[in-house]
One Martini backbone bead per residue (centre of mass of N, CA, C, O) as a GRO file, in nm:
protein
  303
    1MET     BB    1   0.096   0.036   0.023
    2ILE     BB    2   0.033   0.376  -0.092
    3THR     BB    3   0.101   0.698   0.069
    4ASP     BB    4   0.025   1.028   0.004
    5ILE     BB    5   0.195   1.345   0.133
    6PRO     BB    6   0.154   1.652   0.058
    7ALA     BB    7   0.258   1.920   0.195
    8THR     BB    8   0.418   1.863   0.480
    9THR     BB    9   0.503   1.709   0.793
   10THR     BB   10   0.654   1.520   1.027
   11GLY     BB   11   0.408   1.497   1.213
   12GLN     BB   12   0.203   1.396   0.998
   13VAL     BB   13   0.360   1.144   0.916
   14ASN     BB   14   0.367   1.007   1.195
   15LYS     BB   15   0.061   0.993   1.224
   16LYS     BB   16   0.020   0.807   0.978
   17LEU     BB   17   0.188   0.572   1.081
   18VAL     BB   18   0.006   0.510   1.321
   19GLU     BB   19  -0.249   0.449   1.160
   20LEU     BB   20  -0.126   0.212   0.996
   21ARG     BB   21  -0.056   0.041   1.244
   22LYS     BB   22  -0.352   0.001   1.342
   23THR     BB   23  -0.464  -0.122   1.060
   24GLY     BB   24  -0.185  -0.316   0.984
   25GLY     BB   25  -0.007  -0.325   1.225
   26ALA     BB   26   0.316  -0.396   1.355
   27VAL     BB   27   0.552  -0.283   1.136
   28THR     BB   28   0.810  -0.261   1.353
   29LEU     BB   29   0.836  -0.544   1.411
   30GLY     BB   30   1.167  -0.663   1.412
   31ARG     BB   31   1.347  -0.433   1.369
   32VAL     BB   32   1.711  -0.391   1.321
   33LEU     BB   33   1.696  -0.114   1.150
   34THR     BB   34   1.802   0.196   0.996
   35LEU     BB   35   1.757   0.305   0.658
   36VAL     BB   36   1.934   0.561   0.493
   37VAL     BB   37   1.851   0.727   0.184
   38CYS     BB   38   2.060   0.927  -0.028
   39THR     BB   39   1.909   1.122  -0.289
   40ARG     BB   40   1.763   1.182  -0.587
   41ASP     BB   41   1.496   1.319  -0.769
   42SER     BB   42   1.449   1.059  -0.999
   43GLU     BB   43   1.437   0.795  -1.229
   44TYR     BB   44   1.616   0.617  -1.005
   45SER     BB   45   1.455   0.591  -0.737
   46GLU     BB   46   1.309   0.315  -0.772
   47ASP     BB   47   1.561   0.139  -0.793
   48ILE     BB   48   1.665   0.211  -0.511
   49ILE     BB   49   1.419   0.115  -0.351
   50ASP     BB   50   1.426  -0.178  -0.451
   51ALA     BB   51   1.702  -0.246  -0.329
   52ALA     BB   52   1.619  -0.193  -0.035
   53ASN     BB   53   1.388  -0.398  -0.028
   54GLU     BB   54   1.557  -0.650  -0.086
   55ALA     BB   55   1.747  -0.618   0.160
   56SER     BB   56   1.507  -0.629   0.377
   57ARG     BB   57   1.450  -0.940   0.362
   58GLU     BB   58   1.711  -0.989   0.548
   59HIS     BB   59   1.666  -0.681   0.685
   60PRO     BB   60   1.454  -0.570   0.880
   61CYS     BB   61   1.330  -0.231   0.817
   62ARG     BB   62   1.361   0.110   0.807
   63VAL     BB   63   1.301   0.315   0.526
   64ILE     BB   64   1.473   0.622   0.446
   65VAL     BB   65   1.399   0.848   0.187
   66VAL     BB   66   1.614   1.103   0.062
   67ALA     BB   67   1.488   1.340  -0.173
   68TRP     BB   68   1.618   1.570  -0.386
   69GLY     BB   69   1.508   1.855  -0.501
   70SER     BB   70   1.457   2.157  -0.590
   71ARG     BB   71   1.626   2.452  -0.480
   72ASP     BB   72   1.427   2.668  -0.634
   73ALA     BB   73   1.210   2.601  -0.462
   74GLU     BB   74   0.988   2.587  -0.238
   75PRO     BB   75   0.957   2.499   0.067
   76ARG     BB   76   0.915   2.133   0.084
   77LEU     BB   77   0.715   1.840   0.191
   78ASP     BB   78   0.712   1.523   0.045
   79ALA     BB   79   0.527   1.223   0.111
   80GLN     BB   80   0.578   0.857   0.152
   81ILE     BB   81   0.404   0.550   0.224
   82ARG     BB   82   0.528   0.207   0.258
   83VAL     BB   83   0.348  -0.100   0.267
   84GLY     BB   84   0.391  -0.417   0.236
   85GLY     BB   85   0.437  -0.508  -0.093
   86ASP     BB   86   0.587  -0.207  -0.128
   87ALA     BB   87   0.824  -0.293   0.125
   88GLY     BB   88   0.880  -0.567   0.172
   89ALA     BB   89   1.036  -0.607   0.502
   90SER     BB   90   0.930  -0.311   0.529
   91GLU     BB   91   0.928   0.039   0.576
   92VAL     BB   92   0.855   0.326   0.370
   93VAL     BB   93   1.004   0.658   0.372
   94VAL     BB   94   0.938   0.929   0.162
   95LEU     BB   95   1.149   1.226   0.128
   96ARG     BB   96   1.077   1.532  -0.032
   97LEU     BB   97   1.307   1.796  -0.088
   98PHE     BB   98   1.262   2.149  -0.101
   99GLY     BB   99   1.473   2.376  -0.120
  100GLU     BB  100   1.603   2.462   0.186
  101LEU     BB  101   1.530   2.180   0.310
  102ALA     BB  102   1.776   2.020   0.179
  103ASP     BB  103   1.978   2.149   0.414
  104HIS     BB  104   1.788   1.970   0.651
  105GLU     BB  105   1.784   1.648   0.659
  106SER     BB  106   1.844   1.560   0.953
  107SER     BB  107   1.587   1.696   1.079
  108VAL     BB  108   1.391   1.513   0.910
  109VAL     BB  109   1.493   1.225   0.999
  110VAL     BB  110   1.490   1.190   1.314
  111PRO     BB  111   1.171   1.134   1.364
  112PHE     BB  112   1.212   0.830   1.203
  113LEU     BB  113   1.377   0.692   1.403
  114LEU     BB  114   1.437   0.412   1.555
  115PRO     BB  115   1.443   0.296   1.858
  116ASP     BB  116   1.718   0.116   1.952
  117THR     BB  117   1.858   0.140   1.659
  118PRO     BB  118   2.051   0.117   1.412
  119VAL     BB  119   2.230   0.327   1.174
  120VAL     BB  120   2.213   0.344   0.813
  121VAL     BB  121   2.394   0.487   0.538
  122TRP     BB  122   2.300   0.552   0.187
  123TRP     BB  123   2.489   0.642  -0.115
  124PRO     BB  124   2.409   0.569  -0.448
  125GLU     BB  125   2.544   0.830  -0.530
  126THR     BB  126   2.625   1.105  -0.426
  127ALA     BB  127   2.884   1.180  -0.200
  128PRO     BB  128   3.039   1.286   0.051
  129GLU     BB  129   3.360   1.353   0.118
  130VAL     BB  130   3.275   1.308   0.439
  131PRO     BB  131   3.058   1.099   0.572
  132ALA     BB  132   3.112   1.137   0.891
  133GLU     BB  133   3.048   1.471   0.857
  134ASP     BB  134   2.776   1.434   0.787
  135PRO     BB  135   2.474   1.493   0.923
  136VAL     BB  136   2.370   1.202   0.861
  137GLY     BB  137   2.631   1.037   0.916
  138LYS     BB  138   2.633   1.101   1.231
  139LEU     BB  139   2.384   0.893   1.287
  140ALA     BB  140   2.582   0.660   1.210
  141ILE     BB  141   2.763   0.338   1.208
  142ARG     BB  142   2.703   0.321   0.896
  143ARG     BB  143   2.868   0.394   0.569
  144ILE     BB  144   2.744   0.393   0.229
  145THR     BB  145   2.888   0.370  -0.082
  146ASP     BB  146   2.923   0.443  -0.461
  147ALA     BB  147   3.155   0.454  -0.725
  148THR     BB  148   2.971   0.367  -0.924
  149ASP     BB  149   2.891   0.579  -1.193
  150ARG     BB  150   3.082   0.790  -1.179
  151ALA     BB  151   3.275   1.014  -1.336
  152ASP     BB  152   3.538   0.898  -1.148
  153PRO     BB  153   3.581   0.602  -1.010
  154ALA     BB  154   3.884   0.582  -0.941
  155ALA     BB  155   3.901   0.849  -0.781
  156GLU     BB  156   3.676   0.784  -0.584
  157ILE     BB  157   3.801   0.530  -0.444
  158LYS     BB  158   4.072   0.667  -0.362
  159SER     BB  159   3.932   0.890  -0.170
  160ARG     BB  160   3.839   0.703   0.071
  161LEU     BB  161   4.093   0.708   0.252
  162ALA     BB  162   4.100   1.013   0.342
  163SER     BB  163   3.779   0.979   0.450
  164TYR     BB  164   3.813   0.764   0.654
  165SER     BB  165   3.593   0.584   0.875
  166SER     BB  166   3.467   0.410   1.106
  167GLY     BB  167   3.208   0.241   0.901
  168ASP     BB  168   3.300   0.240   0.624
  169SER     BB  169   3.178   0.187   0.279
  170ASP     BB  170   3.165   0.004  -0.045
  171LEU     BB  171   3.015  -0.158  -0.313
  172ALA     BB  172   3.284  -0.226  -0.459
  173TRP     BB  173   3.363  -0.431  -0.236
  174SER     BB  174   3.113  -0.636  -0.240
  175ARG     BB  175   3.153  -0.713  -0.549
  176ILE     BB  176   3.434  -0.896  -0.464
  177THR     BB  177   3.380  -1.142  -0.281
  178TYR     BB  178   3.401  -1.384  -0.484
  179TRP     BB  179   3.682  -1.320  -0.585
  180ARG     BB  180   3.830  -1.346  -0.316
  181ALA     BB  181   3.748  -1.639  -0.254
  182LEU     BB  182   3.867  -1.767  -0.511
  183LEU     BB  183   4.160  -1.670  -0.482
  184ALA     BB  184   4.220  -1.787  -0.202
  185SER     BB  185   4.160  -2.082  -0.278
  186ALA     BB  186   4.363  -2.111  -0.517
  187VAL     BB  187   4.629  -2.030  -0.363
  188ASP     BB  188   4.593  -2.272  -0.144
  189GLN     BB  189   4.697  -2.451  -0.356
  190PRO     BB  190   4.893  -2.676  -0.472
  191PRO     BB  191   5.169  -2.533  -0.504
  192HIS     BB  192   5.356  -2.327  -0.257
  193SER     BB  193   5.442  -2.071  -0.422
  194PRO     BB  194   5.562  -1.781  -0.444
  195ILE     BB  195   5.471  -1.460  -0.495
  196THR     BB  196   5.569  -1.204  -0.747
  197SER     BB  197   5.293  -1.121  -0.904
  198ALA     BB  198   5.027  -0.893  -1.035
  199VAL     BB  199   4.724  -0.881  -1.246
  200VAL     BB  200   4.470  -0.630  -1.313
  201SER     BB  201   4.176  -0.644  -1.523
  202GLY     BB  202   3.964  -0.380  -1.675
  203LEU     BB  203   3.760  -0.147  -1.659
  204VAL     BB  204   3.802   0.190  -1.604
  205ASP     BB  205   3.484   0.217  -1.470
  206GLU     BB  206   3.569  -0.020  -1.243
  207PRO     BB  207   3.617  -0.020  -0.902
  208ALA     BB  208   3.629  -0.325  -0.836
  209VAL     BB  209   3.903  -0.370  -0.972
  210ASP     BB  210   4.062  -0.187  -0.782
  211MET     BB  211   3.993  -0.351  -0.524
  212ILE     BB  212   4.145  -0.603  -0.603
  213ALA     BB  213   4.421  -0.469  -0.620
  214GLY     BB  214   4.427  -0.356  -0.329
  215TRP     BB  215   4.393  -0.627  -0.185
  216LEU     BB  216   4.643  -0.767  -0.296
  217ALA     BB  217   4.850  -0.550  -0.200
  218SER     BB  218   4.768  -0.604   0.112
  219ARG     BB  219   4.854  -0.924   0.111
  220VAL     BB  220   5.101  -0.877  -0.092
  221ASP     BB  221   5.464  -0.819  -0.132
  222VAL     BB  222   5.397  -0.721  -0.447
  223PRO     BB  223   5.353  -0.646  -0.757
  224VAL     BB  224   5.071  -0.442  -0.874
  225THR     BB  225   4.868  -0.436  -1.169
  226ARG     BB  226   4.666  -0.197  -1.348
  227ARG     BB  227   4.445  -0.262  -1.616
  228VAL     BB  228   4.310  -0.207  -1.940
  229GLY     BB  229   4.054  -0.455  -2.018
  230PRO     BB  230   4.012  -0.747  -1.973
  231LEU     BB  231   3.873  -0.973  -1.742
  232PHE     BB  232   4.137  -1.021  -1.498
  233VAL     BB  233   4.349  -1.244  -1.295
  234GLU     BB  234   4.707  -1.247  -1.230
  235ILE     BB  235   4.929  -1.495  -1.086
  236ASN     BB  236   5.267  -1.509  -0.998
  237PHE     BB  237   5.536  -1.744  -0.965
  238ALA     BB  238   5.851  -1.860  -0.878
  239ASP     BB  239   5.816  -2.137  -1.065
  240GLY     BB  240   5.657  -2.002  -1.336
  241GLY     BB  241   5.377  -1.991  -1.264
  242ALA     BB  242   5.010  -1.952  -1.313
  243LEU     BB  243   4.714  -1.759  -1.219
  244THR     BB  244   4.381  -1.750  -1.376
  245ILE     BB  245   4.101  -1.518  -1.381
  246SER     BB  246   3.827  -1.521  -1.615
  247ARG     BB  247   3.580  -1.286  -1.768
  248PRO     BB  248   3.333  -1.174  -1.912
  249GLN     BB  249   3.191  -0.876  -1.867
  250THR     BB  250   2.878  -1.018  -1.911
  251GLY     BB  251   2.921  -1.265  -1.751
  252THR     BB  252   2.881  -1.581  -1.529
  253THR     BB  253   3.154  -1.728  -1.623
  254ALA     BB  254   3.458  -1.858  -1.517
  255THR     BB  255   3.814  -1.901  -1.569
  256LEU     BB  256   4.041  -2.140  -1.430
  257SER     BB  257   4.395  -2.105  -1.446
  258ARG     BB  258   4.678  -2.348  -1.434
  259THR     BB  259   4.976  -2.450  -1.437
  260GLY     BB  260   4.940  -2.797  -1.518
  261LYS     BB  261   4.622  -2.751  -1.533
  262PRO     BB  262   4.306  -2.774  -1.573
  263ASP     BB  263   4.044  -2.613  -1.650
  264ALA     BB  264   3.795  -2.409  -1.481
  265ARG     BB  265   3.450  -2.370  -1.404
  266VAL     BB  266   3.289  -2.073  -1.266
  267ALA     BB  267   3.073  -1.904  -1.081
  268LEU     BB  268   3.078  -1.529  -1.176
  269ARG     BB  269   2.887  -1.292  -1.121
  270ARG     BB  270   2.742  -0.998  -1.113
  271ARG     BB  271   2.640  -0.805  -0.864
  272GLU     BB  272   2.384  -0.679  -0.715
  273THR     BB  273   2.298  -0.415  -0.529
  274SER     BB  274   2.118  -0.567  -0.320
  275GLU     BB  275   2.336  -0.773  -0.237
  276CYS     BB  276   2.550  -0.573  -0.138
  277LEU     BB  277   2.374  -0.436   0.073
  278ALA     BB  278   2.307  -0.688   0.240
  279GLU     BB  279   2.600  -0.743   0.320
  280GLU     BB  280   2.652  -0.472   0.470
  281LEU     BB  281   2.411  -0.534   0.685
  282ARG     BB  282   2.543  -0.780   0.841
  283ARG     BB  283   2.753  -0.560   0.933
  284LEU     BB  284   2.816  -0.313   1.212
  285ASP     BB  285   3.107  -0.332   1.197
  286PRO     BB  286   3.406  -0.270   1.119
  287ASP     BB  287   3.602  -0.281   0.805
  288GLU     BB  288   3.933  -0.348   0.793
  289VAL     BB  289   3.982  -0.472   0.509
  290TYR     BB  290   3.884  -0.230   0.350
  291GLU     BB  291   4.098  -0.034   0.452
  292THR     BB  292   4.347  -0.196   0.347
  293ALA     BB  293   4.259  -0.187   0.048
  294LEU     BB  294   4.281   0.116   0.018
  295ALA     BB  295   4.582   0.125   0.091
  296GLY     BB  296   4.667  -0.065  -0.148
  297LEU     BB  297   4.624   0.143  -0.384
  298THR     BB  298   4.907   0.292  -0.332
  299LYS     BB  299   5.069   0.023  -0.461
  300VAL     BB  300   4.953   0.053  -0.736
  301THR     BB  301   5.002   0.001  -1.079
  302TYR     BB  302   4.932   0.205  -1.360
  303GLU     BB  303   4.846   0.142  -1.728
   0.00000   0.00000   0.00000
């Protein structure tokens, strides 16, 4: 059920939430966190809300979507409440801020935070330079950004280290979870020859590839090179052998090759945004490995 409340106030929206709770049941029962989504009011808003809804099926929560409208308009708050089938396993409060009100988003968000539950903030599009110092970011114990599809994704993900605070993460990191697991498992197989170098290749505008390179550089004290080209990771060993994992850019199956052994085919598709978001919501403690992978980017050689 979707209820629109145009030109309203936070008090009126909260009153409507109470009414819906009385008629539709205790919709906040069992909510484990509050997810605040900061985005623009655009044609992509529904896709972003859908991703949050999908993630909420694993982590029942209240989703608060703060969508910035035109700053040239008169100050106004348009709200929308979604419950039931239109809200996944959550309840969704969409707050569209217009005019000067868009500069006071934290004041608008606070009345809707669930009591005694952790707050997570997700910026699916443009993120503040320092998420932990953003007024909404200060409300959260976890802050999630996404360098993918930004104007300069490589520069965006590299900038995360300078602005890093405990609790930060980026969806470019969770997009490589399966790659990291596969690489760690493959390297752990005998013969255990020392690693001498690594090459990571992929699209120039795919920050997940940069994160693979940064993670490798943080794990092994050898030269790691980031190239632009086909999608693959190559690890070279002291005995002259090599391990390669390659996948077509739009494919779902990767090929694992190792010197002296037959090739293997493994499922390795690109993860959807909702999957990555759900993974980030599984842990509310700081992700130290993500921080070290960001630091590893400073050791990567770009070609």
